[in-house]
N, C-alpha and C positions, 0 to 999 in steps of 0.2 A: 561572731559575725559569719565566719565560714560555715559553722554548723547550721546557723539559721538559713543561710543561702541553700545549703544542701537539703534541709528539710522542705523548703519551698519547692526545690527542683523535684524531689521525690513526689510531693503532692501533685505537682503539675503533670508528671509522668503518669501517675496513677489515674488522674482525671482523664488524660488522653487515652489510656488503655480502656477505661470504662466507656468513654464516648465511642472509641473504635469498635468495641464489642456491640454496642447498641446500634451502630450505623452499618448496614450491610455494605460490603464492598461493591465495586461496579460490576464484577462478575456475577455476584449473587443477584443484584438488581436486574441484570440483563436476562439471566436464565429464568427468573421468576416471572418475567414479563412475556416470555415466549410461550408458544403452544407446546403441549406435552410431546406431541409427535416430533417436534423439532429438537427438543431436549433429549428425547429418547435415542435419536439416531444421528442428529446433525451437529453435535458439539465437537470441538477439537479432540483428537484421540486422547491426549494427556488429561483432559478434563474428567474422563471417566475413572481416573485414579484419584480424584479429590475427595475430601470429606463430604462435600455437597452430594456427589454422585453416590457415595456410600449411604448417606442418609436417605436418599431417594430410593435406593435399592431396598431398604427396609419397608418403605411404602409399597413398592411393587410386590414384595413377598407377601405382605399381610393382605393385600387386596386380590391376590390370585384366588380364583374359585377352586374348590376341591377337585373339580373335574379337569382343571388345567388352564382354562381361559380367563379373560378379563372382560369387564364391562367397558362400554365406550364412553368417550368424551369426559374422562375424569382427569383432573390436574394432579397426576401422581407426583409431580415435582414440587408441589406446594407442601408446606409444613402441615402434618396431620395432627389434629387435636387428639386428646385421649379418647374423647367420645367417638370421633370418626374412626379411630383405630379399633375401638370396641365394636363399632357397627360392622366393619369389614370382617372381623373375626366371627361375629354372630351370623353373618349372611354368607359364609363360605359355602354352605350347602344349598343355597338358593339356586334356582334354575340357571343353567350355565352361562357361558360367555358369548362373545360375538367377534366377527372379523370386520364389522362395519367401521368405517372411518379410521382404518389402520389399526384397530384394536387387536390385541393378542400378539400380532406380528411385531408391533412397535415395542411391546414389553419384553418379548423374547430377545429381540436384537439388543435392547438396552442391557438385559442381564448378561448377555454374552460379552458386551463391551466392559462391564464392570468386573466380570469374572477374570478377564485378562489381567487386570491389575491386582485384584485382591485374593483370587483363588479361594473364595469362600464357597465351600461345598454346597451350601444352601442355595446359592445362585444356580449352580449346575443342576441340582435336583429340581428346582423350579423350572429351569429351562427344559429339562427332559420331560417333565410332566406336561408342559405346554406343547412340546413336540408330539407327544402321545395324543394329546387332545386334537391336534390337527389330523393325525392319522385316523382317529376315532370318528371325526366329524365328516370325513369324505364319504360320499355316496358310492354305491357299487358302480354307478355309471361314470364315476370320475369327477363329478362336480362337488362343490361345497355350498352349504347353505350360508345365509348371513348370520344365523344364530344357531347354536347347538347347546344342548339337545333341541331338536326341532319341536315346534309347537304347532298344533293344528287349530283350526278355526274354533273348535269347541273350547279352547283355553283362552279365547280372547277376552280382554277386560278393557275397561274405559281408559286405563292408564297405559295399555300396551297396544299401540297402533301398528306395530310391525307384524301382527298376526293377521292373515295367514302368510303374507308374502315373505316373511323371514325364513320360511322353510325352502324357498325356491333356490335354484342355482343362481348365485349372485355375482354378476360382473359389475354391478353398480358401485361407483366410487373405488373401482379396482380391487374389490375385496378378494376375488379368486385369483387375480393376477398377483396381488401381494403375497398370497399364500404360496403360489407356485414359484415365484422368484426366491422366496425364502427357502423352499425345499431344494431348489436348484443350487443355492449357495451351500446347503447342507451336504449334498452328495458330491459337489465339486470341491469341498473342503477349502473354502476361501479362507484367507488369513484371519478374518474376523472370528471364525469358529474353530480354528485350529487348536487353541489352548484348551477347548472343551474335550478334546480327544474323543470325538464321537465314534462309536463302535462301527465297524465295517457293515454289520448286518443292518444297523440303523440307517446308514447312508444308502444301502441298497433298497431299503424300504422307502426312503425318501425319493429315490429315482423312480421306483415303480409307481408311487403315488403321483409324481409329476407326469409320468407317461400316461397314466389313466386320465389325468387332467387334460392333457393335450387331446386325447381321444374324445373327451367330452366337448372340448372347444370345437373340434372339427365337426362333431355331430350336431351341435347347436347352431352352427353358422346358417343363417337364413338363405335359402336358395330360391331364386326367381327365374323361371324358365330354364331350370336345370343349371343355373349359373350361381356360384357362391357370391354372397354380398357381404353384409356385416352381421352384427348381433344385436339382440335386445339387451337391455340392462339386466333383465332377469329371464330365466327360462324355467319352465315347469320341472319340478324335481323328478317327475316320472316320465311325462310325455316328451320333455325337452322343448316344447313349443314356447314361443314368446309369450310372456304374461305381464300383467300390470303389477305395480307396487303400490305406492301411495296414490291417492285419488287423482292427482295431476300427473302421475307417471304411468301413462298407459302403455300397452304393448306397442312396440315401434321398432323401426330401424334406429339404432343408436349412433348418432354422429359424434358422441363423446366417449362412452365407455369402450366402444370398439377399438379406439386408438391404442389403449393399453394392451388389449388382446393381440393386436397386430404386432406391436413392439415386442411382446413376449415371444411370438412365433418367429420374428425376425432374428431373435437372439439365440435360436437353437442352432447348434453346430450340425453341419451336414443335414440340412432339412430334407425330409421326405418329399416325394412328388405331391402328396396330399397337403402338406404344410405349405409348399410353394404355391399351389393352386389357391389355398385359403388366403394367403397374403396378397397375391395378385388380384384375386376376386374382390377383396375388400378395398384395395387401392383403386381399382377401376371404379368401384361404387363411390368412393370418396371423390374421385375426379369428376364423375358424372353428376354429383349432387352438391358440389361446392356452390356457394352463393357469392356473387360478385357485385360490386357497385354499392355496397352499404357498409356501414360500421356502427358499432354500438357505443353509445355515450352515456355516462352517468352525470346527470345535471341536477341542479337544485331549483325548485320552484320558488315562487315569491314568499312562501312561508318557510323556506329553508329545508323542505323535505326532499329527500333523494328521489330522483325520477330517472328510470332507465328508458332510453329512447333509441330508435333506429334512425340513422341519418344517411341520406344519399351521399355517396362519395365515389366517384368513378375511379379514383386512384387507390382506393382501399384494397388491401390484400384480401384474398378469399377467406371466407368464414363458413362455418357449418352450423346448422341448427342442432340442438341436443336431441330432438325427437323428429322423426319423419313417419308419416302415416304408412302403415303396412300395405294399404291398397293403392293409394295414389302416389306415394313417395314424396308428398309435399310436406314441408315443415309445419308443425302445429305447436300451439301453446295452450296451457290449461290453467284455470283457477281450480280451487279445491272442489268445485262441483263436477269436475271431470269432463266438462264439455269442451270439445276441441275448438280452438280459434285459429285463424290463419294469419294473424298479425299480432305482434307483441303488444301493441297499444289497445288491443281488444280485451285484454284481461286486466283484472284489478291491480291496484298498487301493491298489495301485499305480496302476491306471487310474482308480479312483474319485477319488483325490486329485491325480492328475497330468494331468488333462485337464478342459477346460471343457465340461460336459454340458448346461448351461442358459444362456440368454441373455435379456436384456430389450430387446435392440436393436430388434426389430421394432416396438416401441412408437413409436420415433422416426419411422419412415416412416408409421405409422398416424396419428400426430399431425399430420404434414405434409400428408397427403392432401387434406384439405378446402381448404387455402390453395392447394395446387397445382392443384386443380380450378378454383378461382376465377381464378387467374392465366392459365390457358390456355382459359378458357371451356368447361370440360367440364361437361356436364349430369349 
């Protein structure tokens, strides 16, 4: 009787173990549902010492291009099939990586986090290769392209719509700001990178690359009547002039990407007179070009389709347009035909609902400006 009971208990335990193995735990379910950029840098510190993080590190290693970067918008935290792993191995020599949408920087920060726990030298080697890729991709003028190696218009294909604008100095989606914040963390030897024991000459190289980036930022700031304003989302890789990207992203004053640039400049210790002038010029532009009395709503029409609309609201906090005309300084909006419109409801549903045309982000730097002045004794 006792023996029979024991046998039944063992069978139940075995079943429970099998079921437990088949059913992902809550942590697994959560991170698989997240965006890769969140998993790469936003998980609790201890999580990067788990088996899950170690498995993902193998994905990150196999997907790194031979030149050192990664492609964008890939769910590196998902389980790789054998065929996908073979694909990444086969395409390692394909044309390089990108800094768009947090790519390459996210992967490098992830590798640093898992190296802290596992001390796998392959992680460190991949990290160093990625860091060299960043140094290699920087232009002599201090800027970085969205994609490296750069491609020119002669290489354009139907499947690659980033040509030729991917060669330009790219502030869009904080691409260059992300690189520079990463480099600053390298030479400042933040705790996140301390276990890597980065060589002093590499830290010095990172500092010099950062300083050249600042010089590029100051030179690309758009000046109107000899007064510094803000930046375009992209600037020409040679002339430094504002340039267009996709058909609906025309050359403009940027009410969005300029915020990340200003925040980067405000984070510099003992800022130079040139940096102070750049920050104050941009903040003045933000103050002069804020839009009051409206707010943006996402509604549903009778068919259940999403519809983004602008609503009058005298109590609404200030907002800014993403793009302002370089000649009139008025906000504009575009469909894929590249024709400027002066109201959001004048463009079609696809672009109206599939793009961020307004932002409240400039308020953050405006709110910080006064304390920043006090910190550095700016009159």
